[in-house]
C-alpha positions in Angstrom: 92.9 -16.7 197.6 90.8 -16.9 194.4 87.8 -14.2 194.5 85.3 -17.0 193.8 86.4 -18.7 197.1 86.2 -15.6 199.3 83.1 -15.5 201.4 80.8 -12.7 200.2 77.8 -13.1 202.3 76.7 -10.6 204.9 76.2 -13.1 207.5 79.9 -14.3 207.2 81.5 -13.7 210.6 84.6 -11.8 209.2 82.3 -9.9 206.8 79.9 -8.8 209.4 82.6 -7.9 211.6 83.8 -5.4 208.7 80.4 -4.4 207.6 79.2 -3.3 211.2 82.1 -0.7 211.0 82.2 0.1 207.4 78.7 0.8 206.7 78.5 4.3 208.9 81.2 4.3 211.6 83.9 6.0 209.6 82.7 9.7 210.2 84.4 12.9 208.2 87.3 12.4 206.3 90.2 10.2 207.1 93.6 10.1 205.4 93.6 6.3 205.4 89.9 5.2 205.8 90.6 1.7 205.2 92.9 1.6 207.9 90.3 3.2 210.2 88.0 0.4 209.5 90.6 -2.5 209.8 91.7 -1.0 213.3 87.9 -0.5 214.5 86.8 -4.1 213.4 89.8 -6.1 214.6 90.2 -7.4 210.8 93.7 -7.0 209.4 94.2 -4.5 206.3 94.9 -7.0 203.6 91.9 -9.4 204.5 89.8 -6.5 204.9 90.6 -5.2 201.4 90.2 -8.6 200.0 86.9 -9.1 201.5 85.4 -5.6 200.6 86.8 -6.1 196.9 84.9 -9.5 196.7 81.8 -8.3 198.3 81.7 -5.2 195.6 82.4 -7.6 192.9 79.7 -10.0 194.0 77.1 -7.1 194.3 76.8 -7.5 198.2 78.4 -4.4 198.4 76.9 -1.7 195.8 79.3 1.1 196.2 82.1 2.1 198.2 82.5 5.9 198.6 83.2 9.0 200.6 79.7 10.6 201.3 79.2 14.3 201.5 76.6 16.3 203.3 74.9 17.2 200.1 72.5 19.4 202.1 75.4 21.6 202.5 76.4 21.7 199.1 73.1 22.1 197.1 69.4 23.0 197.9 67.5 19.7 198.1 64.2 18.1 198.8 62.3 15.0 199.0 59.9 15.0 196.0 56.7 13.1 195.9 55.2 12.7 192.6 51.7 11.7 191.3 52.1 9.6 188.3 49.3 7.6 186.4 49.7 4.1 186.9 50.6 3.4 183.4 53.4 6.1 183.5 54.8 4.8 186.8 57.4 2.4 185.3 58.8 4.7 182.6 58.7 7.7 184.9 60.7 5.7 187.4 63.2 4.7 184.8 63.5 8.2 183.5 64.3 9.6 187.0 66.9 7.0 187.8 68.7 6.6 184.5 68.3 10.2 182.9 68.3 12.6 185.9 71.7 12.7 187.8 70.3 15.0 190.4 67.9 12.6 191.5 69.2 10.3 193.9 67.1 7.6 195.7 64.0 6.7 193.5 61.5 4.6 195.2 57.7 3.7 194.8 55.6 3.9 197.8 52.1 2.7 199.1 50.1 2.8 202.1 48.2 0.1 203.7 44.9 2.1 203.3 43.8 5.3 201.5 45.3 8.4 203.2 46.1 12.0 202.5 48.9 11.7 200.0 48.6 8.1 199.1 48.0 9.0 195.6 51.8 10.1 195.5 53.2 6.7 194.3 56.7 7.8 193.3 59.2 9.4 195.6 62.8 10.8 194.7 65.4 12.8 196.6 66.7 15.8 194.6 69.6 18.2 194.9 69.8 21.2 192.5 73.1 23.4 192.8 72.8 26.9 192.8 72.1 29.2 190.7 69.7 26.6 189.3 66.2 26.1 190.7 64.3 22.8 192.2 60.9 24.1 190.7 62.4 24.6 187.3 63.8 21.2 187.4 60.9 19.5 188.6 58.8 21.4 186.0 61.2 19.9 183.4 61.1 16.4 184.8 57.1 16.7 185.1 57.0 17.4 181.2 59.5 14.2 180.5 57.8 11.7 182.9 54.1 12.2 182.4 53.5 12.9 185.9 50.8 15.2 186.7 51.9 17.1 189.8 54.9 17.1 192.5 55.2 18.2 196.1 58.7 19.3 197.2 59.4 18.7 200.8 62.7 20.1 201.6 64.3 19.4 204.8 64.4 22.3 207.6 66.3 20.1 210.0 68.2 16.9 210.1 68.2 14.9 213.1 70.1 11.4 212.1 71.6 10.5 209.1 73.3 7.0 208.7 72.8 3.6 207.6 74.4 0.5 209.6 71.8 -2.3 208.2 73.9 -5.1 209.4 74.2 -3.6 213.0 70.6 -2.4 213.2 69.3 -6.0 212.6 69.8 -6.7 216.3 68.1 -3.2 217.5 65.0 -3.9 219.8 62.0 -1.7 219.5 62.5 1.3 221.8 66.3 1.1 221.8 67.6 4.7 221.7 70.8 6.8 222.6 71.0 8.5 226.2 70.8 11.9 224.5 68.4 13.4 221.9 69.6 13.4 218.6 71.9 16.2 217.2 70.1 18.8 215.3 71.8 19.6 211.7 71.0 22.7 209.9 70.8 22.6 206.0 72.3 25.9 205.2 74.2 25.6 201.7 78.0 26.5 201.6 79.6 28.4 198.8 82.8 26.6 197.5 85.5 27.9 195.5 86.3 26.1 192.0 89.4 24.4 193.5 87.5 23.1 196.5 84.9 21.8 194.0 87.5 19.8 192.1 88.4 18.3 195.3 84.7 17.4 196.2 84.3 15.9 192.7 87.2 13.6 193.4 86.5 12.9 196.8 82.7 11.7 196.3 83.3 9.6 193.1 82.8 5.8 193.9 85.7 3.5 194.2 86.1 0.5 191.5 87.5 -2.5 193.0 90.9 -2.1 191.5 91.1 1.4 193.3 90.8 -0.2 196.6 94.2 -0.1 197.9 95.9 1.0 201.4 96.3 4.7 200.0 93.0 5.6 198.5 93.6 9.4 198.1 97.0 9.8 196.5 95.3 8.9 192.9 92.3 11.2 193.7 94.8 14.1 194.6 96.3 13.7 191.2 93.0 13.6 189.4 92.3 17.0 191.1 95.5 18.4 190.3 96.6 18.7 193.8 99.5 17.2 195.9 98.5 14.9 198.5 99.3 17.2 201.3 97.1 20.2 199.8 94.4 17.5 198.8 94.2 16.5 202.4 94.4 20.0 203.8 91.2 20.9 201.7 89.3 17.7 202.6 90.1 18.5 206.3 88.7 22.1 205.9 85.6 20.8 204.1 85.0 18.5 207.2 85.5 21.1 209.6 82.6 23.1 207.7 80.5 19.9 208.1 80.5 19.3 204.2 82.2 15.8 204.6 79.8 12.7 205.5 81.1 9.2 206.1 83.3 7.0 204.2 81.0 3.9 203.6 80.5 0.6 201.9 77.0 0.8 200.9 75.1 -2.6 200.8 72.8 -3.8 198.5 70.0 -3.7 201.1 66.7 -4.3 199.3 67.6 -6.5 196.4 68.3 -10.1 196.6 72.2 -10.8 196.8 73.8 -13.6 194.8 73.2 -16.1 197.6 69.3 -15.2 197.6 69.5 -13.4 200.9 68.4 -9.8 201.7 69.9 -7.4 204.1 66.4 -6.0 204.6 63.1 -6.1 203.0 60.8 -3.5 204.2 61.6 0.2 203.8 59.1 2.3 205.7 58.7 6.3 205.6 57.2 7.3 209.0 55.3 10.6 209.1 54.2 12.3 212.4 52.4 15.5 212.7 53.3 17.4 216.0 52.3 20.6 217.6 53.8 23.7 216.0 56.8 24.8 218.0 57.7 21.1 218.9 59.2 20.1 215.7 62.9 20.2 216.7 62.3 18.4 219.9 60.1 15.8 218.3 62.8 15.2 215.6 65.5 14.9 218.3 63.6 12.2 219.9 62.8 10.3 216.8 66.5 10.5 215.7 67.8 9.1 218.9 66.2 5.7 218.1 68.7 3.3 216.8 66.1 1.9 214.1 66.2 5.1 212.4 68.4 5.7 209.3 67.0 9.3 208.5 64.8 11.5 210.5 64.0 15.3 209.3 61.6 18.2 209.8 59.7 18.3 206.4 56.5 20.4 206.2 54.1 18.0 204.4 51.3 20.6 203.9 47.7 19.7 203.4 48.6 17.2 200.8 49.9 15.0 203.8 47.9 16.2 206.6 50.1 18.9 207.5 52.8 16.2 209.0 56.0 17.8 209.8 58.3 14.9 211.2 59.6 12.2 208.8 61.9 9.4 208.9 63.0 6.1 207.6 63.6 2.6 209.1 64.2 -0.6 207.5 63.8 -4.3 208.3 63.2 -7.6 207.1 59.8 -8.1 208.8 56.8 -5.7 208.6 55.4 -6.5 212.1 59.2 -5.7 213.4 59.3 -2.4 211.5 55.7 -1.4 213.0 57.0 -2.3 216.4 59.8 0.0 216.2 57.4 2.7 215.0 54.8 1.9 218.0 57.6 2.3 220.4 58.6 5.9 219.0 55.0 6.8 219.1 54.7 5.6 222.6 58.0 7.5 223.6 56.9 10.8 222.1 53.6 10.7 224.1 55.6 9.7 227.2 57.8 12.8 227.0 55.2 15.2 226.3 54.9 15.6 222.7 51.5 14.6 221.4 51.2 13.2 218.0 48.1 14.3 216.1 48.4 12.2 213.1 50.8 9.6 211.8 51.2 7.1 208.6 53.5 4.9 207.2 54.5 4.9 203.6 55.9 1.5 202.4 58.9 1.4 199.8 58.4 -1.0 196.8 60.9 -0.7 193.7 63.8 1.2 194.6 67.2 2.3 192.9 69.8 4.5 194.7 72.5 6.5 193.1 74.6 9.1 194.5 73.1 12.6 193.3 75.3 15.3 191.3 75.7 18.1 193.2 78.1 20.6 191.3 77.1 23.4 189.2 79.3 22.3 186.4 77.7 18.9 186.5 74.4 20.6 186.0 75.6 23.0 183.1 76.9 19.8 181.3 73.6 18.1 182.0 71.6 21.0 180.3 73.7 20.9 177.3 73.1 17.1 176.9 69.4 17.8 177.5 69.3 20.8 175.0 68.4 23.1 177.8 69.5 26.8 178.3 70.9 26.8 181.6 69.5 30.3 182.2 66.2 28.9 181.8 66.7 26.5 184.9 67.3 29.5 187.2 64.5 30.9 189.6 
């Protein structure tokens, strides 16, 4: 079938069947991830590859890749930036295009003047050891015209997934039977050989690379036999370094047919009593609407909030209904909320963050920086 005649809309029944699995259901490392999606979705392998390629070429899917739990590979943080209004666009463009260690770049606003509402630009950041996040941010500060920044590292993770297609039918208050799983953010040291495999694993797939055996060419790229490549990948998986194999939807921008997967991107903040952070994070993370939930200390700049999470939706009132259900649930299980807020996403761009020390040294060279000056 010609590519131009293959349906690429998210709402096409076959595509929806595929995406309900391919966004975030293939967890860990799979020797044959496309086979796993085909089996779980009930779509035959040839049709599945044809559809994913077509959606990727049409821009419905923005990338296909094996994700890594980058919190295990490099120290990271959510970073809030104060930027003068006239510098907001150039600062955004610099962080997205010129800093490979800044992943998600998004502008955020609040519905009213609240603590932290003057932080208009937000990024995710990973800086591999032995390099230093503060040194990196100080450099970015000078390049962007930002006036200050606030590092918000995750102390614990409670949910991490996407599933935008699947979550469109979630009702406010829908949640798992059990509390969310607690994930640590301890960084794991890798050998040079393991880093070569990691770099080959994480690079996104071009349409022409989407074939039944995805990993044989990547093994050759890493200088490994397919058997050794998979053995190393399995070892990384056992150490909780490997995330999921995923088709990432273009979920905020309009698709070629004028539709959006989602329209609103909300960063929720809660302040709960000291000592209740883990339990509160688990209760937030069990709600199906949440794509991310973390324990992050906001400090006085953000009214001392300590639980943050992200939800998406096509209607603002619906997103707020999800949050109201979580607020009510926290109170019902004996976790008082002392303060809460919502930061709404505006302009947004996402790219995978670089996480390897070799990539950081190369970036320093391209920027004329002495790598030693970027260590703590």
